C-alpha positions, 0 to 999 in steps of 0.5 A, a space after each residue: 861195130 858189124 863184124 865183132 857184132 858178126 862174131 858175136 852172134 857166131 859163138 852166140 848161135 854156135 854154142 846155143 846149137 851145142 846145148 840144143 845138141 846136149 840137151 835133145 840127145 840126154 832127151 831122148 837117149 832116155 826114152 829109150 832104155 834098152 835095158 833099164 833098172 827096175 825102179 826100187 828093190 824090196 831087199 826085205 827077203 833077202 835081210 831076214 834069210 840073211 838075220 834066220 843064218 845068223 841066228 840058227 848057223 850051227 857053228 857061229 866062227 864058221 859064219 863067213 858075212 861075205 860068203 
């Protein structure tokens, strides 16, 4: 029984170390963001201009939404 217990304990210990390593890496990796994306982006001005272009474009047939 001593050998089985030792193997099980070693396995649980190694799995715990691996999980702790990933957890700590994730925690410290997120806190050291060099170029972080903005939390919120306000597209209201973009959409206002987009709708003005659709509304006032001279040749509505040539208005390409992809360009």
